N, C-alpha and C positions, 0 to 999 in steps of 0.2 A: 520401422517397428510400429506395430499397431497398438494403440492405447485403448484400454477398456474404459467405458464411461460408467460412473456410479452416481445414483441420486444422493440427496442430502441425508435422507433417513439411513440408507445403507452406510454412508460414510460415518455418521454419528454413532451408529451401533458398532461398527468396527472399531472406532476410536475408543468407545467405552470398554469393549471387550479387551482390547490391547492394554488399556490403562489398568483394568482390573487384574488381568493376568500378570502384568508387569510388576504389580505390587508384591507378589510372592518372590522371594529371592531366587529359589530354585528355578521357577518358571522364567524369571528374567535372565538367569544364567543360561538356561537351555535355549531361550530365544536368541540371546547373544551368540551362543555357540553355533546355532543353526544358521544365523545370518553370516557369521564368519565362514562357515563351511560352504555356504552357497556361493561365496565369492571365489572359491577355488575352481580351477578347471578340472575336467575329468582326469587328466593325467596327474594333476597334483593330488586329487583325492585318492587315486590309486596308489601313488607313491606314499602318501601319508598312511593309508590303510596297511600296506605291507610293512611300513616302518613300525606302526603300532603293534602289528602281529609279531614281528621280530622282537620288539621290546618286551611284550608279554612273555614270550618264550624264554628270553634271556632272564627276565626278572623272576619268573616262576622257578626256573632251574636254580638261579642264584639263591632264592629264598629256601628252596629245598636243601641245597648244599649247606647253607648256614644252619638250618635247624638240625640236620643230620650231624653235622660237625660239632654243633654245640652239645648235643646229647652224647656223642661219642667221646668228646672231651671230658664231659662229666663222669662217664664210666671209666675213662682212663685215669682221671684224677682220683676217683674212688679207689681204684686198684692200687695206684701209686701210694696214696695215703695209707691204705691198709698195709702195704708192704713196709712203708716207712715206720708206722706205729709198731708193727710187729718187731722190726729190727731194734727200735728204740727200747721197747719193753724187755726184749730178751737181753740186750746189752746191759740195761739197768739191773735186771735180775742177776746177771753174771757178776757185775761189779759189786753188788751188795753181798753176794755169796763170797767174793774175794775178800771183802772187808771183814766178814765174820771169820773167815779162815785166818786172815792176818791177826785178828784178835786172839785167836787160840794159839797161834805160833808165838806171839809175844810172851806168853806165860812160860813157854818151853825154852825160848832162846835167850833168856837172861844170862845164862852161863856161857854163851858164845857171842861176844860183842860184835865181831865182824859181820856175822850172819844176821845178827839183830839189826844192825844199821841198814843192811840191804833190804831186809824185810820191811823196815820202817819206810824206806823210800818207795817201795812198791805199794805200801798201804796209802801213802799220800797221793800217789798217782791214781790208784783205783778209786780213792775217795773223791778226787777232783773230777774224774770221768763220770762217776756216779752222779755227782751234782749236776754236771753239764747235761747228761742224758735226761735227768729229771726235769731240768729247765726246758730242754728241747721238746720233751714229751708234752709238757703243759702248754708250750707255745703252739705245738702242732694241733692240739685239740682246740686251742683258743681261736686260731686262724684257719680252721679247716674249711676247704672250698666245697666239700661234699656233705651230704646229709649223714649224720652219725646216728647209730642205733640208740634208743633211749637207755637200754640196759648198760651199754658200754659207757655212755656218758655218766650214768648214775655211779658206776663202779669207780670211774676216774675221779668224779667229784668227791666220793668217800675217801679215796686215797689222798687227794689233796687236803681234804679236811683233817685226816688222821695223821698223815705222814709228811706234810709239806716241808717242815723244817727238821725232820728226824735225822736225815743223813748229816746235815750240818752240825746238829747238836751232838750226835753220836761221835762224829769225827773230832769235834772239839774236846769231848770228854777223854777220848783215847789219847789225843795229843797232850792234854793236860797231865794225864797219868805218866806219859812217857817223858815229859819234861822233869818230872820229880825223880826219875830213875836214871842212874848212870851205870850201865851193865858192867863197865870195867872196874868199878869200885864196890860192887855189891858183895856183901858177906852172905853166907848161907841163910842166916836169919833174914836179911833184907830181901833176898830172892824169894823166900817163902812168903813174906808179907806182900811183895809185889805181885806174885802169882795169885795170892788170895784176892787182891784188889781187882785184877782182871777177871777172875772167876766171878766175883761179886757183880761186876759190871755186866757180864753176859747173862746173869740171873736176874738183874734189875729190870724194872719195867721198861727202861730204855732199850735194853738188849732184847727183851721179849717183843717189844714193838718192832724192832728191826726184823726179827724172824717173821712176825705177822705181816710186815710189809712185803717180804719175799713171797710168802704164801699168797697174799692178795694179788701180787703181780702175776703169779702163776694163773690165777683165775682170769685175770684180764687177758693174758696171753692166749689162754684157751678160747676166750671169746673172739679175740682178733683172728686167731687161726681158723676158727669156724667161719669168719666173715670172708676169708680169702676166696674160697670157691664161689661164694656169692658175688664177690667183686668181679671175678673172672667171668662168671655167667652173665653178669650185667654188662661187662664189656663186649662179650660176644653178641648179646642181644642188642646192644646199642649199634654195633656194626651192621647187624641185619636190618635194624630199624632205619639206620642211616641210608642204607641202600634202597630200602623200600620208599623212604621219604623222597629221595632223589628221583627214583623211577616214577613215583606217583606225580611229583611236581613237574617232571619233564613231560610225562604223558598229558597232564592237565594243561600245561602251557602250550605244548604242541597242538593239542586238540583245540584249544582256544584260538591259537594262531591259525590253525587250518580252517576253522570255522570263519574266522575273520577274512582269511585269504579267499575262501570260497565265496563269501559275500562280496569281497572286492572283485573277484573274477567275474562273478555274476553281474556286478555293476559294470565291470569293464565290458563284458559281452553285450550288455544292454546299451552301454554307451557306443560300442562299436556298431551295433545294429543301427543306432540313431545316426552315427557318423556315416555309415554305409549308405543309409537312405538319403542323408544330406548330400553326400558325394554324388549319389545317383541323380538326385534332383539337380545338383549343380552341373553335372555332366550333361544332363538333358538341356538345362538352361544354356550351357556353353555351346552345345551342339546346335540348339535353336539359334543362338546368337551368331554362331559361325555360319550356319546356313543363311541367316538373314544378311550377314556381312557379305557372303559370297553372292547372294542374289543382288544385294546393293552394288557389289563390285562389278558383277556382270552387267547390271543395269547401267552403271557408270561407264563401263567400257563400251557398251552398245551405244549409249548416249554420245560418248566422245567420238566413236567411230561414225555414228550418223551425223553428228555435228561437223566432224572433220569433212565428211563427204559433202555435206550440204553447203559448208562454207567454202570448200575448195572448188566446188563446181562453178559458182558464179565468179570466183576469183580466177578460175581458169579462163573464163570468157573475158574478164577485164584485162588480165595481164597478157593473155594471148593476143587480143586485138590491139593493145598498146604496142606490143612488139611488131605486129603487122603494120600498124600505122606509122611507126617510126621508120620503116623502110620506104615509105611513100615519098616521092619527089615533088608532089604537087601541093603539099601542105606548107602553109606559111610558117616562118620561124616562130611566131607567137603561138600558133596552134600546136606546133611540134613541142614547144616548151610546156604547154598545158598537158599534152599527152605524156611527156616524161614525168611531170608531177604526179599524174594519175598512176603511172607505173611505179614510181617510188613509194607512193602511199599504199598501193596494193602490196608491194613487197614488204613494207613495214607491217601491214596487217597479217600477212602470211607469216612473218617472223613471230608475231605475238601468238598466233594460232599454234605454230610449231612448238613454242615454249610450253604452252599449256599441255599439248599432247605429249611432249617429252617428259615433263614432270609426272604426268599420269602413267606413262609407260614405265618410268623408273619406279614409282610407287607400286605398280602392279608386277614389278620384276619381269617385265617383257622387253626391256631395252637390251639390245645386244650390240657387240662391237663387230665390225667387218673390216679387218685389216687388209691392206693391199700395198703394193709398191707404188711410190709416187716421188716426183722430183721435189726435193726439200727446199732448195734455194728459191725456186719460182713460187712454191707454195707460200713461203714467208714474204716474198716481194709483193705478191698479190694482196696479202693481208696488209702490208705496210702501205700500199697505194690506197686502199680503202680507208684506212685509219688516218692517213695524212690528209685526205680530203676532208674528213670530219673535223680534224684539228684546224685546218685552214678556215673552215666555216666559223670556228670559234675564235680565230685569230690567236691561237696558241701554237707553240713549237712542238714538233714531233721528231724524236731522235731514234733512229734504228741503229743498233750496235751489234752486228753479228760477229761471231768469232771467225777467223779466217779458215779454220779447219773443220767447218761443218760438213757432214757427209752429203754426197750428191743425191743419193736416193735412200729412203728409209722405208720400212715396212710397218704400217700402222693404219688406224682408222682416220683417214684424211678428213672426212666430214666432221667427226666428233672433235678432233683436235682443232680444226678451224673454228668450230662452234665455241670451244673453251676459250681460245685466244681472242676471238671477236668479242665475247662477253667481257673478258678482263680488260682488253684495250678500250672497248666502248665505254666501260665504267670509268676508266682513268680519264678519258677525254670528257665524258659527261660531267664529272665532278671536279674538273680543273678549269678555272676561269682565267687564270694568269700563270705563266711559267711554261713548263715543258712536261711532256709525257715521254718517257724513255722505255724503249723495248729492247731487251738484251737476250741474246740466245748464245749459250756457251755449251761446249762439250766438257763435262766434268771428268769423265773417265771412259775408257774403252776396255771391254773384256771379251775374250773369245767365247763363242757359244759352247755350252757343256755338251757332253756326248748324248745326253738324254733329249736334247732339243733337236727339232727337225731342221737340218740345214739345206735340204734339197728343195723343200716346198717353195721357199722364197729366194733361194740362191744367195744366202748371205751367211757370213761366218763371224761377224763381230757385232756385239751389242754396245751401243753408245748410250751413256747416261747423259741426257741433255737437259739443261736447266733453262726454263723460260721465265724471264723476270720482267715485270711491268712496274715501273716507278713513276709516280706523278707528284706534282706540287699542288694538289687540290685541297679540298676542305679537311681531309683526314678524318679519323674516327677516334672516339673514346674507347677504353677497354670494354665497357658493357656493349657498345655497338658491334665490336669485333665478334663477340660471342654470338650475336644474332644475325649477322649478315648472310650466313649460309642457310638460314631458315626460309622456307617458301613464303613469298609475298612480303618479305621484310626489306625495307628500303631506308636509307639514311639520306641526310642532306635536307635542303629546303623543299617546300611543297612543290615548287616548279620542277625541280630535278626529279622528285619522286613521281611526278605525273608523267614522266617520259618513258616509263617501262612498267612491266608487270611485277617486278620484284622476284622473278624466278631465275634470273640469269646465274647468280652465284650458287643457288641451290642446285641447279642442273649441273653447273661446272664441278661442284664438289662431288656429286654422285658419279658423274662421268669419270672424274679422276680416281675415285675409289674403284670403279670398274677397271681402270687401267693400272691398278695397284700403286697409286700415288696419292698424295694429299695436297691440299692447298694450304700454303703458309702465308702469313700476313704480318706485317709490322706497320703500325700507323701511329701518328701523333696528330691530335686534333689541331687544325689550323696550320699544319706544316705539310702534310701529305702522307701517302701510303706507298707500300711496296708489297706486291703480290708475286709469289713465285711457286713453281712446282717443278719436280724432277721426273723425267720419264725414261725408262729403259726401252730404247727403240732399236731393233735390229737394223743394221745397215744392209741395204739391198744392192747387189751388184749384177752386172750383165743386163741392165734394163735399158731399152732403147726409148728415148723420149719422142713422143709424137708432137711435132711442132705445128701448131694451128695458127695460121696467119691471122693477125688481128685486123681483118678487113671484112667488108660486107660481101656475103655470098650471093651470087646472082644466078647461078646455075651449076650444071655439072657436065663433064665431058662424057661422051659415049651415047649409047642408045637410050631411048626413053624407058623409064622404070615405072612399074605399076605398084600402087600401094592401096590396100584395102583398110578402111577406117571403120571400126565397129564400136558404136557407142549409142546408148539409148537417149542421150541428151543432144538435141540438134545443135546447140551452141558449141558443145565440145567438138563435134564433127566439123563444124564450120571453122573453128580455130585452126584445126590441123589442115583442112583443105586450103584455107587462105594463106597459111604459112608455106605450104609445100607446092601448091599449084603454080605460083609465079616462078618457081625454080625449075619447072619443066617436068614435074611428076604427073602421071595419070592417076587419078584417084577415083575410088568407088566407095560408097557409103552403105552401111548396114545398121539397123536399129537394135539388134539383139544377136545372141549367139546362133540361134536357129537360122536367121536370115543371113548371118555371116557365113555359115557353111554353104548355103546355096549360092551366095555371091562369089565365094571363093572358087567354086566349081565353074561358074560362068566366066569370071573375070580373070582367073589364073594370075593372082598377084605375085610380085616378086618379094613383097614384105607385107606383114599384117600388123596393124596397131589396134589393140582391143582393150576396151574397158573390162572390169571384172564383175561388178555388181550390175546385172541387167535382168529385166523380166524374161519370162519364158525359158530362156537358156542363158546362164551366166558365162563369163569369160573363161572360168576354170573348165567347165564341161566342154566348151567349144575347143579349148586348147587341147584337152585330152583326145577328143575325136579327130582333130587335125593331125596329131602325132600318131594316131593309130592308122591313119590313112597313108598309104604308100605314096600317094600323089603329093601330099603336103607335109610329109614327115620332116623334110629338110628346109622348108620355107621359113625364113627368119620371122619370129613372132615376138613382138614387144608388148608387154602388158602396161597399160597406161591407166592409172586409177587415182581417184581422189582419196582413197583409203591408204594411209601410210603406215598402218600397223605392220610389224615385221612378219606376223603369221600370214597375212594376206600376200605379202611379197614372196615369202617362202612357198606358199601354196601355189602361187602362180608359176614359179620356177619348177616346182615338182610336177605341175600339171603339163608342162611342156614349153613354157615361155622361155625365150633366150635371154631376156633382159626385162627390167622394170623401169618405168618412167613415171615419176609422181606428177600429179596435177597440183597446182597450175603448171602447165608445160613451159619449160625453159627452152627457148628456140635453139640456143647453143648446144644444150645437152641432146636435144632431139636430133639436130643435124649431125652431131658427132656419132650418135648411135646408128644413124642411117649410113654414114660414111663407113663405119666399122662393118656393118652386116651386108651392105650392098657393094662394098669395095669401090666406093665412089672417089673421083678426083674432082674437087670443087673448082669452080671458076669464080674469081673474085672481081669485084667492081674495078674497072680499068683494064681487065684482061680479056674482055669479051671479043676482041678482034684477033687474038692470038690463035684461036683454033676454030675452024669452021664447023667442026663436029661438036656443036654446043647445044645442050638441051636447055631451053628457057622459054618462058611465056610472059607475055604482057610486060616486056621490058620498058622501063621508063627511060627518057632521055638522060644520059649521064654527062656530068661535067667532067672534062678531062683536065689534066694538069696544065695544058697549054691555054685553057680558057680562064685560068685563075691568075690574077696579077698580084704579086706579093708586095708588101710595103718595103720601105728602105731597109738597108742592112742594119742600121742602128736600131730600128724598131724591131726587126727580127731578133737581134741579140737581146734586146730588153725583154721581149716576149719569151724567149728561150730561158732566160734567167728566172723569170717569174714561174715558168713551168717546172724548172728544176727545184725551186724552193716550195712549190705547191701552193702558191698564192692565187687561187682561182678567182677570188673577188677582184684582184688587181687585173687579171686577164680580161674579165668582163669590162672593166673600165677602159682598157686599151682598145677592146673591140669596138666599143661605142665611139671612141675618138677616131678610129680608122674609118668607120662607116660615115661619119660626119665630114671627115677631111677630104675624101675622094670617092666618087661613085664606083670607080674601077676596083676599089679595094673591097667592095661589098661581097663578092663571091668568096674571097679569102676570109673576110670577117665572119660570114655566115658559117663556113666550114669550121672555123676556130670556135665559134659560139657553140655549135653542136657538140663538139668534143668537150668543151668546158662544161656544158650542161650535163654530160655523162660523167663528169669528174674523172675522165680517163687521161691521166697525166702522161702515160706512155705514148698514147696516140697523139697527144698535143705536141710532145717533144719530137716525135717522129714526123709529124706534119710540118712543123717549123723547120726541122733539120733539112728536109729535102729542098727547101728554098735557100737555106744558108749555104748549102753545098754548091749552089749554082753561081 
């Protein structure tokens, strides 16, 4: 975020302005509201805006309903009050008229006692009802909820003033007269006197007031009746007004809400435009970042490819010549030991390079698996031999515990499975100083292949779930270390142990296992040891014939001489192949690029071509394509040999017409195996050179035969064999020195045994000793 700079004058003026404006309460409130509003996001502002609009619409409609209902209730009350007053007045008038009629009847009914008493009861009833109606009428006017007309109020007030107690007084006078008279005992004279009293009462001011009361009630009734149409009209008008108020309030509310919604939508559209622009800018930035990342990734891949090529090219010369020199019979044992050290160091450097390339290929998602059928027990035994030698060097025990029912052949990526197991076993040995490293291989379960899986391609019908487990008694790990060990360049242990590798082994192992649809599991306790294991579903392969390669030195081949064309722009690479193959009896020709290779192929007519891929003028891809297009060379075996180990280069070479791929640095055993395969050769091994006269070989060195080697005593042979069985290489070296010093005749035997021990080849050591034990 960019910050704007202001000078002191501007700051002080702004401060004064804020302080001045903040002194006003309304300004301060607005500033606070604006500040709170600015804290909201666009979506929150929109939500609040629609909420306020809806609130206004609901509130306005509610207020309209309340006002309309209030006015309608007033009109309804007015109508009801008018009806109630009219009924009360009319009832009161009727009861007063009944009282007057009863008064007149009393004067007539003195001579009929029974009828007189009935009339007297009706009189008391009507008198009571008249008083009740009068009280109700006064109460109605007193607590009226509607506005009364002034004329009506004035008339009622006059009635109350003039006649408030009239009914009660008149009733009391009538009852007093009636108590003085007993109709059953009246004489004619008494009847005449009683009638005269009642007639005098009706003519008295009290009786006249009663009549006036009735007349005045009539006037009020007329007023009330005139008010009825008015109340009805008011009620109808109130209903119409209520409807209008509701409609107007709804229209006003909806209009306000619509305006607010419009403003909100406008704000939303503006915010959307801003968001779209922001997203567009973000996409452009992401696209730029993606392109930069792709460029960086391509540069990284090109750099790694170039570095791989540049590093492997000198390594090819180093490891190639160490393999050539190890075949020499004129080099002293000390010199041979130095050459083997160089070879081992070169192989270690190659392993580090391969680790870095592997993790790069995995990150770039260019790593692929290439499953094939291979012999499972021998695969495991080779691993065990390698790891037992390393364990012997550290003077710790190595225990191999295979299950008896392991499959003979399986279908999988042999190279990557070996890489995984060597990483895990190597770590177990590296971080164990005392105790034992145990390697267990067990079949957990066996399941038939499903119908959707191809059974014909690899000729197998059962999937074996195999668990590989490596347990050590090493330094162990804490829980936090377990979380980090599969990260690239992460290492545990002391500084010396960490210095022995790149920290990529477990990261590569985890990625490879994920590609194989498995995962690495680990249990560890600091200071006690660790257990690593993983489970793989591997199809069992059947109908596979094992190629048995004798573990001896090849010195030639049987049959006619074979021609091989070597095409490589690096002279040292060509020399490595020439010096490896020429002593075996091959005729070789060299070419420096693809163009020259095509010319030499026509002149030399090779039986097999070994070509580099990346060369000037014409590369190996183009040369391969042209050779395959030519009827003359379409069936000549072609092996691509390159320091580039990226899978796409290997695939492209096969697509271009190569029959096989051989990575640099060249492994002589793999090279010779490919030559045997494509040229259908039968090798001649050291010690068999006299069996067949039809032998192709050159520059053969004098060979020591078994008859020229004098073995030590039987006891010494048994002791050496026991040491070889337990893998104690260091003890074998000590026994070799003792034999050399004890008798000169034992030197040839000791030198042969030393060479085998320096190669850490326990199988060859046991085989070498066994041949003398059998004699």
